[in-house]
Backbone as CSV, one residue per row, in Angstrom:
resi,resn,N_x,N_y,N_z,CA_x,CA_y,CA_z,C_x,C_y,C_z
1,MET,-144.205,92.586,108.303,-143.600,92.799,109.595,-144.457,92.170,110.666
2,HIS,-143.802,91.559,111.672,-144.540,90.862,112.714,-144.096,91.362,114.075
3,LEU,-145.001,91.338,115.007,-144.686,91.703,116.367,-144.046,90.530,117.089
4,PRO,-143.003,90.781,117.885,-142.401,89.684,118.640,-143.363,89.175,119.693
5,THR,-143.324,87.880,119.967,-144.252,87.295,120.933,-143.553,86.817,122.191
6,ARG,-142.247,86.884,122.238,-141.542,86.508,123.448,-140.356,87.442,123.645
7,ARG,-139.784,87.394,124.827,-138.735,88.316,125.214,-137.520,88.167,124.309
8,PRO,-137.046,89.258,123.680,-135.892,89.165,122.802,-134.618,88.865,123.570
9,ARG,-133.692,88.184,122.916,-132.413,87.867,123.551,-131.575,89.115,123.727
10,ASN,-131.671,90.051,122.818,-130.808,91.222,122.832,-131.627,92.430,122.430
11,ALA,-132.026,93.219,123.405,-132.947,94.321,123.127,-132.338,95.352,122.194
12,ALA,-131.048,95.638,122.343,-130.420,96.637,121.481,-130.417,96.179,120.036
13,ALA,-130.184,94.895,119.818,-130.211,94.370,118.452,-131.608,94.447,117.871
14,VAL,-132.602,94.159,118.700,-133.979,94.254,118.233,-134.311,95.686,117.856
15,LEU,-133.819,96.656,118.636,-134.090,98.054,118.340,-133.528,98.457,116.984
16,ALA,-132.416,97.860,116.588,-131.834,98.200,115.293,-132.806,97.917,114.168
17,VAL,-133.562,96.835,114.309,-134.551,96.480,113.307,-135.864,97.198,113.567
18,ALA,-136.245,97.258,114.841,-137.527,97.861,115.180,-137.582,99.319,114.771
19,ALA,-136.469,100.010,114.845,-136.458,101.429,114.498,-136.737,101.671,113.034
20,LEU,-136.585,100.631,112.221,-136.940,100.765,110.819,-138.448,100.909,110.650
21,ALA,-139.188,100.364,111.599,-140.654,100.383,111.539,-141.151,101.368,112.574
22,LEU,-141.386,102.598,112.176,-141.527,103.679,113.133,-142.798,103.636,113.934
23,THR,-143.722,102.730,113.642,-144.915,102.627,114.464,-144.659,101.898,115.762
24,GLY,-143.479,101.351,115.952,-143.175,100.771,117.247,-143.245,99.275,117.320
25,CYS,-143.206,98.571,116.196,-143.219,97.120,116.270,-141.927,96.564,115.706
26,SER,-141.519,95.439,116.246,-140.291,94.808,115.815,-140.500,94.087,114.493
27,ALA,-139.376,93.871,113.788,-139.474,93.267,112.466,-139.390,91.755,112.489
28,GLY,-139.288,91.140,113.645,-139.193,89.685,113.628,-139.427,89.084,114.991
29,HIS,-139.529,87.772,115.046,-139.708,87.054,116.297,-138.353,86.697,116.872
30,ASP,-138.084,87.205,118.097,-136.832,86.866,118.786,-135.646,87.059,117.863
31,THR,-135.649,88.145,117.134,-134.635,88.383,116.113,-133.306,88.802,116.708
32,ASP,-132.243,88.585,115.967,-130.943,89.087,116.395,-130.571,90.341,115.626
33,GLY,-131.512,90.908,114.885,-131.275,92.170,114.208,-130.606,92.024,112.867
34,ALA,-130.520,90.840,112.350,-129.786,90.619,111.110,-130.661,90.879,109.905
35,GLY,-130.733,92.159,109.521,-131.368,92.498,108.253,-132.853,92.694,108.337
36,SER,-133.387,93.489,107.381,-134.810,93.755,107.286,-135.093,94.306,105.922
37,SER,-136.269,94.012,105.394,-136.647,94.543,104.093,-137.355,95.874,104.224
38,ALA,-137.632,96.310,105.475,-138.327,97.577,105.688,-137.415,98.748,105.388
39,SER,-137.996,99.852,104.987,-137.222,101.059,104.733,-137.164,101.913,105.981
40,PRO,-135.991,102.489,106.328,-135.902,103.320,107.514,-136.630,104.634,107.366
41,GLY,-137.120,104.951,106.190,-137.809,106.211,105.997,-139.309,106.085,105.932
42,THR,-139.836,104.890,106.167,-141.281,104.722,106.074,-141.818,104.028,107.311
43,ILE,-143.112,104.131,107.496,-143.782,103.434,108.574,-144.588,102.299,107.950
44,PRO,-144.068,101.078,107.932,-144.807,99.975,107.347,-145.918,99.505,108.264
45,SER,-146.694,98.550,107.794,-147.810,98.023,108.574,-147.333,97.475,109.895
46,ALA,-148.074,97.798,110.961,-147.664,97.385,112.302,-148.140,95.989,112.665
47,SER,-149.062,95.432,111.939,-149.487,94.059,112.187,-150.203,93.544,110.955
48,THR,-150.330,92.257,110.893,-150.986,91.656,109.746,-152.482,91.898,109.804
49,SER,-153.065,92.381,108.723,-154.506,92.627,108.688,-155.262,91.314,108.632
50,PRO,-156.486,91.258,109.157,-157.261,90.025,109.111,-157.504,89.572,107.677
51,SER,-157.498,88.288,107.477,-157.747,87.751,106.149,-159.243,87.757,105.850
52,ALA,-159.574,87.980,104.592,-160.984,87.962,104.195,-161.499,86.541,104.056
53,SER,-160.567,85.563,104.104,-160.982,84.175,103.971,-161.389,83.618,105.327
54,ALA,-161.886,82.397,105.309,-162.250,81.662,106.528,-163.240,82.435,107.384
55,GLY,-164.096,83.241,106.730,-165.141,83.919,107.462,-164.717,85.203,108.137
56,ASN,-163.429,85.598,108.036,-162.976,86.838,108.642,-163.422,88.019,107.795
57,PRO,-163.683,89.164,108.404,-164.095,90.328,107.629,-162.963,90.859,106.769
58,SER,-163.318,91.563,105.711,-162.301,92.167,104.857,-161.534,93.215,105.646
59,PRO,-160.204,93.325,105.430,-159.416,94.312,106.178,-159.841,95.723,105.813
60,ARG,-159.896,96.588,106.829,-160.268,97.969,106.570,-159.056,98.748,106.086
61,ALA,-159.329,99.830,105.395,-158.240,100.652,104.864,-157.449,101.277,106.007
62,ARG,-156.131,101.261,105.891,-155.269,101.858,106.893,-155.018,103.318,106.570
63,PRO,-155.032,104.216,107.557,-154.658,105.609,107.299,-153.182,105.693,106.934
64,THR,-152.799,106.741,106.219,-151.427,106.864,105.735,-150.781,108.186,106.114
65,SER,-151.416,108.977,106.966,-150.866,110.262,107.365,-150.785,110.358,108.879
66,LEU,-149.720,110.975,109.386,-149.616,111.187,110.820,-150.770,112.034,111.342
67,ASP,-151.360,112.861,110.464,-152.510,113.664,110.879,-153.710,112.792,111.232
68,ASP,-153.702,111.527,110.772,-154.798,110.595,111.048,-154.490,109.647,112.202
69,TRP,-153.427,109.939,112.949,-153.045,109.079,114.071,-154.174,109.059,115.100
70,PRO,-154.475,107.911,115.703,-155.558,107.851,116.699,-155.345,108.832,117.845
71,THR,-156.431,109.380,118.357,-156.357,110.349,119.449,-156.570,109.692,120.808
72,ALA,-156.662,108.372,120.835,-156.758,107.596,122.066,-155.900,106.346,121.879
73,PRO,-155.468,105.690,122.962,-154.680,104.460,122.813,-155.367,103.467,121.890
74,ALA,-154.601,102.876,120.968,-155.188,102.029,119.930,-154.264,100.874,119.611
75,SER,-154.811,99.853,118.964,-154.008,98.731,118.506,-153.258,99.137,117.244
76,PRO,-152.164,98.440,116.907,-151.320,98.860,115.793,-152.021,98.965,114.446
77,GLN,-153.057,98.142,114.208,-153.699,98.192,112.901,-154.471,99.493,112.671
78,ASP,-154.633,100.296,113.726,-155.302,101.584,113.573,-154.319,102.738,113.397
79,VAL,-153.035,102.415,113.385,-151.999,103.435,113.271,-151.614,103.621,111.806
80,PRO,-151.381,104.858,111.358,-151.028,105.089,109.947,-149.814,104.285,109.512
81,THR,-149.822,103.879,108.270,-148.720,103.124,107.696,-148.203,103.832,106.453
82,GLY,-146.927,103.637,106.148,-146.351,104.205,104.945,-145.957,105.660,105.058
83,THR,-145.977,106.216,106.273,-145.642,107.623,106.455,-144.131,107.818,106.476
84,LYS,-143.648,108.796,105.754,-142.218,109.075,105.697,-141.739,109.775,106.969
85,SER,-140.636,109.308,107.525,-139.986,110.042,108.596,-139.032,111.064,107.971
86,GLU,-138.619,112.041,108.765,-137.770,113.109,108.266,-136.583,113.305,109.198
87,VAL,-135.605,114.035,108.730,-134.498,114.430,109.593,-135.042,115.381,110.654
88,ILE,-134.689,115.144,111.908,-135.205,115.975,112.992,-134.665,117.395,112.892
89,SER,-133.377,117.529,112.623,-132.779,118.855,112.435,-131.475,118.676,111.678
90,LYS,-131.303,119.431,110.626,-130.089,119.305,109.809,-128.852,119.544,110.660
91,GLY,-127.940,118.589,110.631,-126.705,118.703,111.391,-126.790,118.167,112.811
92,TYR,-127.974,117.738,113.246,-128.137,117.217,114.599,-128.065,115.695,114.566
93,THR,-127.092,115.135,115.277,-126.883,113.691,115.291,-127.469,113.009,116.520
94,GLY,-127.646,113.752,117.610,-128.114,113.162,118.855,-127.054,112.357,119.587
95,GLN,-125.810,112.365,119.090,-124.765,111.521,119.670,-124.437,111.902,121.106
96,SER,-124.317,113.189,121.382,-123.975,113.615,122.747,-125.048,113.182,123.740
97,TYR,-126.317,113.315,123.321,-127.402,112.909,124.205,-127.394,111.403,124.406
98,LEU,-127.151,110.666,123.346,-127.066,109.210,123.435,-125.960,108.802,124.402
99,GLU,-124.815,109.446,124.318,-123.693,109.111,125.189,-124.003,109.451,126.642
100,ARG,-124.653,110.606,126.879,-125.015,110.974,128.251,-126.031,109.995,128.827
101,LEU,-126.999,109.622,128.021,-128.020,108.681,128.479,-127.379,107.343,128.827
102,ALA,-126.489,106.877,127.977,-125.807,105.607,128.230,-124.976,105.676,129.507
103,ALA,-124.281,106.795,129.712,-123.454,106.940,130.915,-124.315,107.029,132.177
104,ASN,-125.373,107.809,132.119,-126.229,108.008,133.298,-126.951,106.736,133.723
105,TRP,-127.265,105.870,132.744,-128.034,104.662,133.047,-127.205,103.389,132.935
106,HIS,-125.889,103.551,132.842,-124.956,102.415,132.835,-125.279,101.432,131.710
107,LEU,-125.473,101.994,130.524,-125.738,101.184,129.343,-124.458,101.013,128.540
108,THR,-124.298,99.871,127.935,-123.134,99.614,127.085,-123.426,100.136,125.685
109,LEU,-122.630,101.087,125.248,-122.829,101.739,123.955,-122.089,100.985,122.861
110,GLY,-122.820,100.598,121.826,-122.205,99.880,120.722,-121.722,100.809,119.619
111,LYS,-121.007,100.268,118.670,-120.520,101.055,117.538,-121.641,101.285,116.527
112,GLN,-121.567,102.391,115.835,-122.547,102.678,114.799,-122.386,101.691,113.642
113,LYS,-123.519,101.242,113.106,-123.507,100.283,112.007,-124.373,100.796,110.866
114,LYS,-124.048,100.357,109.674,-124.871,100.692,108.515,-125.916,99.598,108.327
115,LEU,-127.171,99.998,108.236,-128.251,99.058,107.992,-128.479,98.931,106.495
116,THR,-128.627,97.717,106.032,-128.883,97.489,104.613,-130.369,97.267,104.409
117,SER,-130.969,98.085,103.607,-132.393,97.979,103.296,-132.603,98.722,101.988
118,SER,-133.870,98.900,101.605,-134.143,99.634,100.378,-133.717,101.093,100.500
119,GLU,-133.597,101.571,101.727,-133.097,102.923,101.971,-132.074,102.843,103.098
120,PRO,-130.785,102.678,102.775,-129.768,102.468,103.806,-129.756,103.583,104.850
121,ALA,-129.384,103.218,106.069,-129.339,104.169,107.170,-128.262,103.726,108.147
122,LEU,-127.995,104.572,109.128,-127.017,104.283,110.166,-127.736,104.040,111.479
123,TYR,-127.264,103.039,112.230,-127.868,102.707,113.516,-126.805,102.691,114.606
124,ALA,-127.158,103.226,115.777,-126.315,103.111,116.965,-127.223,102.842,118.147
125,GLY,-126.726,102.095,119.126,-127.571,101.768,120.259,-126.773,101.442,121.499
126,ALA,-127.490,101.317,122.610,-126.883,100.974,123.891,-127.878,100.121,124.669
127,GLU,-127.352,99.262,125.536,-128.210,98.340,126.277,-127.659,98.084,127.662
128,GLY,-128.558,97.902,128.622,-128.151,97.560,129.972,-129.170,96.670,130.642
129,HIS,-128.740,96.008,131.719,-129.605,95.110,132.492,-129.463,95.497,133.965
130,PRO,-130.274,96.459,134.418,-130.117,96.961,135.785,-130.479,95.957,136.871
131,SER,-131.233,94.932,136.532,-131.542,93.850,137.463,-131.768,92.581,136.656
132,LYS,-131.870,91.460,137.336,-132.011,90.193,136.643,-133.221,90.199,135.713
133,ASP,-132.978,89.880,134.470,-134.001,89.750,133.427,-134.630,91.074,132.987
134,SER,-134.245,92.200,133.588,-134.793,93.484,133.143,-133.851,94.114,132.117
135,GLU,-134.391,95.007,131.303,-133.592,95.623,130.245,-133.958,97.095,130.071
136,LEU,-132.956,97.882,129.761,-133.114,99.246,129.302,-132.278,99.372,128.036
137,SER,-132.851,99.920,126.978,-132.135,100.026,125.707,-132.477,101.327,125.014
138,VAL,-131.563,101.781,124.203,-131.796,102.966,123.389,-131.214,102.712,122.008
139,GLY,-131.887,103.199,120.977,-131.406,103.054,119.615,-131.710,104.296,118.802
140,VAL,-130.809,104.654,117.916,-131.013,105.817,117.051,-130.831,105.410,115.598
141,ILE,-131.608,106.041,114.730,-131.469,105.861,113.291,-131.083,107.209,112.685
142,ARG,-130.046,107.201,111.856,-129.591,108.407,111.170,-129.552,108.150,109.671
143,ASP,-129.636,109.229,108.906,-129.417,109.066,107.473,-127.922,108.930,107.232
144,LEU,-127.520,108.687,106.004,-126.108,108.429,105.720,-125.228,109.652,105.926
145,ALA,-125.840,110.846,106.012,-125.086,112.053,106.330,-124.869,112.196,107.830
146,GLY,-125.522,111.344,108.618,-125.372,111.368,110.060,-126.451,112.123,110.800
147,ASP,-127.428,112.690,110.075,-128.501,113.446,110.723,-129.527,112.500,111.345
148,LEU,-129.971,112.823,112.564,-130.876,111.963,113.305,-132.276,111.953,112.714
149,ARG,-132.854,110.755,112.595,-134.233,110.604,112.106,-135.146,110.009,113.161
150,SER,-134.624,109.160,114.023,-135.453,108.619,115.100,-134.601,108.287,116.313
151,PHE,-135.226,108.403,117.480,-134.573,108.136,118.761,-135.555,107.321,119.576
152,GLU,-135.142,106.133,120.004,-136.072,105.209,120.631,-135.484,104.599,121.888
153,CYS,-136.314,104.494,122.925,-135.905,103.810,124.146,-136.883,102.688,124.459
154,GLN,-136.364,101.604,124.987,-137.161,100.447,125.361,-136.859,100.092,126.807
155,ALA,-137.899,99.753,127.569,-137.708,99.400,128.974,-138.708,98.338,129.378
156,THR,-138.229,97.317,130.053,-139.157,96.354,130.633,-139.712,96.955,131.926
157,ALA,-140.954,96.616,132.229,-141.628,97.227,133.369,-141.051,96.776,134.708
158,ASP,-140.197,95.753,134.702,-139.563,95.324,135.946,-138.191,95.953,136.150
159,ALA,-137.779,96.823,135.236,-136.489,97.497,135.385,-136.593,98.604,136.431
160,PRO,-135.655,98.702,137.355,-135.698,99.769,138.350,-135.729,101.145,137.681
161,ARG,-136.648,102.003,138.107,-136.766,103.383,137.649,-136.994,103.472,136.129
162,TYR,-137.690,102.503,135.583,-137.889,102.511,134.134,-138.666,103.731,133.665
163,GLU,-139.599,104.235,134.492,-140.361,105.411,134.088,-139.470,106.635,133.979
164,ALA,-138.526,106.768,134.899,-137.575,107.881,134.825,-136.707,107.762,133.580
165,PHE,-136.372,106.540,133.218,-135.583,106.318,132.001,-136.352,106.768,130.765
166,LEU,-137.629,106.409,130.683,-138.436,106.827,129.536,-138.582,108.348,129.494
167,ARG,-138.726,108.980,130.673,-138.800,110.446,130.709,-137.498,111.064,130.226
168,ALA,-136.378,110.440,130.573,-135.087,110.949,130.105,-135.005,110.889,128.586
169,CYS,-135.601,109.870,128.005,-135.546,109.710,126.554,-136.331,110.792,125.831
170,VAL,-137.492,111.183,126.350,-138.272,112.214,125.664,-137.683,113.592,125.889
171,GLY,-136.636,113.681,126.712,-135.943,114.948,126.922,-134.859,115.215,125.898
172,LEU,-134.861,114.485,124.803,-133.874,114.663,123.726,-133.698,116.145,123.398
173,ASP,-132.444,116.585,123.279,-132.141,118.013,123.179,-131.972,118.521,121.743
174,TYR,-132.819,118.100,120.828,-132.738,118.608,119.459,-133.149,120.080,119.437
175,PRO,-132.700,120.837,118.453,-133.056,122.265,118.381,-134.567,122.468,118.372
176,GLY,-135.070,123.316,119.263,-136.490,123.574,119.339,-137.254,122.577,120.190
177,SER,-136.555,121.688,120.899,-137.228,120.684,121.723,-137.877,121.335,122.946
178,ASP,-138.838,120.637,123.520,-139.545,121.103,124.716,-139.623,119.935,125.697
179,PRO,-138.524,119.655,126.417,-138.480,118.488,127.306,-139.564,118.481,128.373
180,LYS,-139.914,119.657,128.917,-140.938,119.700,129.966,-142.296,119.272,129.416
181,ALA,-142.641,119.765,128.246,-143.917,119.388,127.632,-143.926,117.901,127.299
182,ALA,-142.808,117.388,126.810,-142.735,115.969,126.460,-142.864,115.097,127.707
183,ALA,-142.211,115.491,128.803,-142.296,114.721,130.043,-143.712,114.741,130.602
184,ALA,-144.375,115.907,130.541,-145.750,116.009,131.023,-146.685,115.153,130.182
185,TRP,-146.449,115.154,128.859,-147.262,114.317,127.966,-147.098,112.847,128.323
186,LEU,-145.865,112.402,128.523,-145.606,110.998,128.832,-146.267,110.602,130.152
187,THR,-146.172,111.467,131.148,-146.795,111.195,132.442,-148.304,111.028,132.304
188,GLY,-148.914,111.822,131.428,-150.355,111.751,131.242,-150.819,110.584,130.399
189,VAL,-150.026,110.217,129.387,-150.496,109.209,128.428,-150.191,107.783,128.886
190,LYS,-149.171,107.590,129.692,-148.794,106.230,130.081,-149.916,105.498,130.833
191,PRO,-150.572,106.111,131.830,-151.663,105.382,132.503,-152.785,104.993,131.552
192,LYS,-153.047,105.796,130.537,-154.097,105.472,129.569,-153.700,104.252,128.740
193,VAL,-152.434,104.204,128.327,-151.948,103.031,127.589,-152.007,101.788,128.477
194,ASP,-151.593,101.932,129.739,-151.619,100.800,130.666,-153.034,100.256,130.835
195,THR,-153.995,101.156,130.964,-155.382,100.735,131.177,-155.903,99.927,129.994
196,VAL,-155.695,100.438,128.788,-156.183,99.735,127.598,-155.427,98.426,127.406
197,PHE,-154.131,98.440,127.678,-153.326,97.226,127.548,-153.848,96.133,128.481
198,THR,-154.171,96.502,129.711,-154.674,95.537,130.687,-156.035,94.986,130.286
199,GLU,-156.843,95.834,129.653,-158.181,95.404,129.250,-158.168,94.452,128.057
200,GLU,-157.103,94.469,127.263,-157.017,93.601,126.090,-156.773,92.161,126.535
201,LYS,-157.716,91.264,126.236,-157.603,89.888,126.700,-156.382,89.187,126.124
202,VAL,-156.005,89.498,124.877,-154.881,88.827,124.237,-153.586,89.613,124.431
203,LYS,-153.633,90.670,125.233,-152.454,91.501,125.483,-151.845,92.022,124.193
204,ALA,-152.687,92.508,123.308,-152.203,93.071,122.054,-151.394,94.329,122.335
205,PRO,-150.398,94.637,121.501,-149.657,95.883,121.689,-150.589,97.081,121.602
206,ILE,-150.334,98.084,122.421,-151.151,99.284,122.441,-150.268,100.492,122.166
207,THR,-150.702,101.340,121.243,-149.951,102.534,120.856,-150.688,103.777,121.341
208,SER,-149.936,104.735,121.851,-150.527,105.958,122.390,-150.845,106.957,121.286
209,PRO,-151.603,108.007,121.607,-151.710,109.141,120.692,-150.337,109.792,120.504
210,LEU,-150.218,110.604,119.464,-148.969,111.318,119.194,-148.871,112.603,119.989
211,LEU,-147.648,112.986,120.278,-147.342,114.352,120.683,-146.561,114.980,119.536
212,ARG,-147.114,116.017,118.924,-146.409,116.733,117.862,-145.766,117.957,118.497
213,THR,-144.450,117.992,118.514,-143.739,119.105,119.125,-142.523,119.444,118.281
214,GLY,-142.429,120.698,117.880,-141.307,121.110,117.048,-141.235,120.300,115.774
215,THR,-140.089,119.685,115.532,-139.877,118.900,114.315,-140.007,117.402,114.565
216,THR,-140.667,117.023,115.661,-140.795,115.600,115.967,-142.235,115.203,116.241
217,ALA,-142.473,113.916,116.105,-143.680,113.266,116.611,-143.209,112.226,117.624
218,ILE,-143.878,112.158,118.766,-143.473,111.253,119.838,-144.644,110.341,120.179
219,PHE,-144.373,109.063,120.387,-145.415,108.168,120.845,-144.838,107.090,121.746
220,LEU,-145.725,106.510,122.538,-145.388,105.429,123.454,-146.183,104.200,123.053
221,TYR,-145.579,103.032,123.139,-146.385,101.832,123.009,-145.930,100.786,124.008
222,LYS,-146.829,99.863,124.298,-146.563,98.800,125.257,-146.932,97.476,124.629
223,GLY,-146.034,96.520,124.756,-146.270,95.196,124.210,-145.975,94.122,125.234
224,ASN,-146.490,92.940,124.992,-146.306,91.804,125.889,-145.053,91.022,125.488
225,TYR,-143.916,91.733,125.394,-142.681,91.118,124.906,-141.796,90.618,126.043
226,SER,-142.230,90.853,127.268,-141.548,90.337,128.450,-142.630,90.026,129.477
227,PRO,-142.339,89.205,130.475,-143.369,88.856,131.459,-144.002,90.063,132.133
228,SER,-143.228,91.124,132.326,-143.741,92.311,133.010,-144.353,93.331,132.059
229,GLY,-144.177,93.119,130.752,-144.575,94.116,129.760,-143.387,94.970,129.362
230,THR,-143.357,95.399,128.118,-142.248,96.197,127.597,-142.781,97.489,127.001
231,TYR,-142.150,98.593,127.375,-142.513,99.906,126.858,-141.480,100.360,125.833
232,VAL,-141.952,101.049,124.820,-141.074,101.708,123.863,-141.581,103.126,123.680
233,VAL,-140.685,104.090,123.800,-141.025,105.476,123.483,-140.152,105.878,122.293
234,ARG,-140.764,106.492,121.304,-140.051,106.820,120.068,-140.306,108.244,119.641
235,LEU,-139.235,108.920,119.267,-139.290,110.262,118.696,-138.840,110.151,117.251
236,VAL,-139.627,110.668,116.320,-139.276,110.610,114.903,-139.384,111.996,114.282
237,GLY,-138.574,112.235,113.278,-138.666,113.490,112.561,-139.983,113.587,111.803
238,ALA,-140.683,114.703,111.970,-142.000,114.873,111.344,-142.304,116.347,111.183
239,ALA,-142.970,116.675,110.083,-143.399,118.046,109.847,-144.547,118.381,110.787
240,ALA,-144.829,119.650,110.932,-145.957,120.079,111.745,-147.258,119.535,111.159
241,PRO,-148.301,119.347,111.983,-149.571,118.805,111.486,-150.094,119.581,110.286
242,GLY,-150.595,118.835,109.295,-151.190,119.461,108.124,-150.207,119.808,107.038
243,LYS,-148.903,119.572,107.270,-147.908,119.914,106.246,-147.438,118.659,105.531
C-alpha cells in the first residue's frame, strides 16, 4: 500500500479504497478507487519500510496491536499493522447519520457498492466541494450483513468550516457513543498533529494517538495530499484496550 502524493481526482472514490486500510492511508496514487488487494478487516502497513540494501538500516518490527498505538503524533510506520477491525455495534449501519451529515454539509451521497477483496465488504460515501478546489468527503465500510465497521471523513484544510465538519464526524451516534468526549479529544489532538506535520521537512503523513471510547477507536491523520493539507478522521470498531 502506498500513500498518495498528489491531490486525488475524486475524494469519495479514494475513501472507498482508503477505508480498507484502517491506519488512514490510501491504497494508490491518484486512484479512482477501482479495486484493492487489502482486506477491509485488517490494518495493513501504512508505508513502505526502509530497505536494508543501499546502506539503509534494516526495517524495525512493526507493532500489531491497537494497545501499542503511539501515544504522541507519529509517522505511519510507527502505527500497528495487521490489526482486525470489528463491527461497531450489531445491527447498527450508520446510514441515518451518514444521510444527515450529507444533507447538513451539502454532500452528494452515492449508492452503496460491494468491494471485492480477500474479505468482501460494502462501501457507501458522499462528497462535496464547498469552494473551489476544496473537498469534504465521508465514507463508510460495512460487513455484508450491513453492520458498520468504519466511518471516515476527509477534509482539505482550505474547505470552509472543515474543523466543524470533522467534529461532526466524530459525533457518530452508535450505541454507547460519547460525542462530547470525542469532540474534546479532536480539539486537543489536532494542534499536536499540525505541529508535528509542520516540523516534518518532507511533509510525511502524521497520525494522532487513539481515542478508545465504547466499541470504537478514533484517530486523526494529516497528509500532504492537497496544497493546503488533507485531514482524515476515522472511527473503527475495536474492543476495549487489553481485550
